[in-house]
C-alpha positions in Angstrom: 45.4 35.6 -2.0 45.3 34.1 1.3 43.8 30.6 1.6 41.3 30.0 4.4 41.3 26.7 6.1 38.4 24.5 5.4 37.6 23.3 9.1 36.5 27.0 10.3 34.4 27.1 7.3 32.6 24.1 7.7 32.1 24.6 11.6 30.5 28.0 10.6 28.0 26.2 8.2 27.2 23.5 10.7 26.4 26.1 13.3 24.4 28.0 10.8 22.1 24.8 9.8 21.9 23.5 13.4 20.7 27.1 14.7 17.9 27.2 11.9 16.6 23.9 13.4 17.1 22.2 10.0 19.5 19.5 8.8 22.7 19.2 10.4 24.6 18.0 7.2 25.9 20.4 4.8 23.9 20.1 1.4 20.6 18.8 2.9 17.8 21.2 2.4 15.2 21.8 5.0 11.6 22.7 4.4 12.5 26.3 5.1 15.0 26.1 2.3 12.6 24.9 -0.4 10.2 27.1 -1.5 6.7 25.7 -1.4 5.1 24.5 -4.8 2.1 26.2 -6.6 -0.7 23.6 -6.0 -0.6 23.0 -10.0 3.1 21.7 -9.7 2.3 19.7 -6.5 -0.7 18.0 -8.4 1.6 17.1 -11.3 4.2 15.3 -9.1 1.5 13.7 -7.1 0.0 10.3 -8.2 -3.3 11.0 -10.2 -6.6 10.1 -8.3 -7.2 7.8 -11.5 -4.3 5.6 -10.1 -4.4 6.2 -6.5 -8.1 6.1 -5.8 -9.1 2.7 -7.3 -6.1 1.0 -5.3 -6.9 2.8 -2.1 -10.9 1.8 -2.7 -9.6 -1.8 -3.0 -7.5 -2.1 -0.1 -9.8 -0.4 2.2 -12.6 -3.0 0.8 -10.4 -5.8 1.7 -9.6 -4.4 5.1 -13.3 -4.5 6.0 -14.5 -7.4 3.9 -11.9 -9.8 5.1 -13.1 -9.2 8.4 -16.8 -10.4 7.7 -17.8 -14.2 8.8 -18.6 -16.4 6.0 -22.1 -17.2 5.3 -23.4 -20.9 6.2 -24.9 -21.5 2.7 -24.0 -24.7 1.2 -23.7 -23.4 -2.2 -22.7 -20.2 -3.8 -22.8 -19.3 -7.7 -20.6 -16.5 -8.8 -19.0 -15.1 -12.0 -15.8 -13.9 -11.8 -12.9 -11.7 -13.7 -9.4 -12.8 -13.5 -6.6 -10.3 -13.9 -3.4 -12.3 -14.4 0.2 -11.5 -14.9 2.9 -12.8 -16.9 3.5 -16.4 -16.0 0.4 -16.6 -13.6 -2.0 -18.5 -15.8 -0.4 -21.5 -17.7 -1.1 -21.4 -21.2 -2.1 -17.7 -21.5 0.1 -14.9 -23.2 -0.2 -12.3 -20.5 2.2 -9.7 -21.0 1.5 -7.4 -17.9 3.7 -7.2 -15.1 2.5 -7.9 -11.3 1.9 -4.2 -10.7 0.2 -3.6 -13.6 -2.3 -6.3 -12.9 -3.0 -5.3 -9.4 -3.5 -1.5 -10.8 -5.7 -3.1 -13.4 -7.7 -5.2 -11.0 -8.2 -2.2 -8.7 -9.3 -0.2 -11.7 -11.9 -2.8 -12.8 -13.2 -3.6 -9.3 -13.8 -0.1 -8.9 -15.7 0.2 -12.3 -17.8 -2.8 -11.2 -18.6 -1.5 -7.6 -19.7 1.8 -9.6 -22.4 -0.2 -11.4 -20.6 -1.1 -14.8 -22.0 -4.0 -16.4 -20.1 -7.0 -14.7 -20.6 -9.6 -17.7 -19.3 -6.8 -20.2 -16.3 -6.5 -17.8 -15.7 -10.0 -17.5 -16.0 -10.7 -21.2 -13.8 -8.0 -22.2 -11.0 -8.3 -19.6 -10.9 -11.8 -17.8 -7.8 -13.8 -18.2 -10.1 -17.1 -17.7 -12.9 -17.9 -20.1 -15.8 -16.2 -20.3 -18.4 -16.1 -18.8 -16.7 -17.3 -15.7 -19.6 -18.7 -13.8 -18.8 -21.4 -11.3 -21.3 -23.1 -8.8 -19.5 -24.1 -5.6 -20.8 -26.3 -2.8 -19.2 -27.3 0.4 -20.5 -30.8 -0.1 -21.2 -32.5 -3.3 -24.1 -34.7 -3.8 -24.5 -37.8 -5.6 -23.7 -37.4 -9.1 -22.5 -33.7 -8.8 -19.1 -33.3 -10.4 -17.5 -30.4 -12.7 -18.1 -28.7 -14.8 -21.6 -28.3 -13.5 -20.6 -27.7 -9.7 -17.3 -27.7 -7.9 -16.2 -28.7 -4.5 -15.4 -25.6 -2.8 -11.9 -27.3 -1.6 -11.1 -27.9 -5.2 -11.0 -24.3 -6.0 -8.7 -21.8 -5.5 -8.7 -20.7 -1.7 -9.3 -17.1 -2.0 -12.2 -17.6 -4.6 -14.2 -19.6 -2.3 -13.2 -17.2 0.9 -14.6 -14.2 -1.3 -17.6 -16.2 -2.6 -18.9 -17.2 0.8 -18.5 -13.8 2.4 -20.8 -12.0 -0.5 -24.5 -11.4 -0.4 -26.2 -12.1 -3.8 -25.5 -9.3 -6.2 -22.6 -8.0 -4.1 -19.0 -7.9 -5.7 -15.9 -8.5 -3.9 -12.1 -9.2 -4.9 -9.6 -11.7 -4.0 -6.0 -10.1 -4.4 -3.2 -12.1 -5.6 -1.6 -14.7 -3.1 1.1 -16.9 -4.0 -0.8 -19.8 -1.9 -4.6 -18.6 -2.0 -4.9 -16.7 -5.2 -1.9 -17.8 -7.2 -3.4 -17.1 -10.8 -3.8 -13.2 -10.0 -6.7 -11.2 -8.7 -10.4 -12.6 -8.8 -13.1 -10.0 -8.9 -16.0 -11.9 -7.8 -20.0 -11.2 -8.1 -22.3 -13.6 -6.4 -25.2 -14.3 -8.9 -26.8 -17.0 -6.5 
């Protein structure tokens, strides 16, 4: 049996693939080479709506929310649900990863926006203490001090940034940020 040199065979393969408008490397499939998946198969490979939708909802909310101006109110009273991750909250044995915490925060935020009882969500899920209600002021008056009232400047930056953008009864979220929100995600409801 006669051996065929490899170079002419490779040249033919190269010509074949480049004429088809597809890949120019042997072994790389093009969309023409790959049969379309049935809708059921494609749906199985894609992230589920249950996972994707809350994350997209949270990111969309943040894009709009962060563009809002802050209120000029001297005080805001908020209730919050903290979703931390391993090592983010001193003294708390949190085992979830940062990515798991972000997904949980997105899910809980979405549930709160859909009208689920906020206090019940805080009670069941917060990595802070329940009820998680704080009164924050721009300026403290004589005799005002924690735990009754906190100066905004003494709280985590993102917590106040969120609280002062909310209307009473509205829910927002402060994403984890190493400087402005180092403990995790704060889902915040303005109560006064």
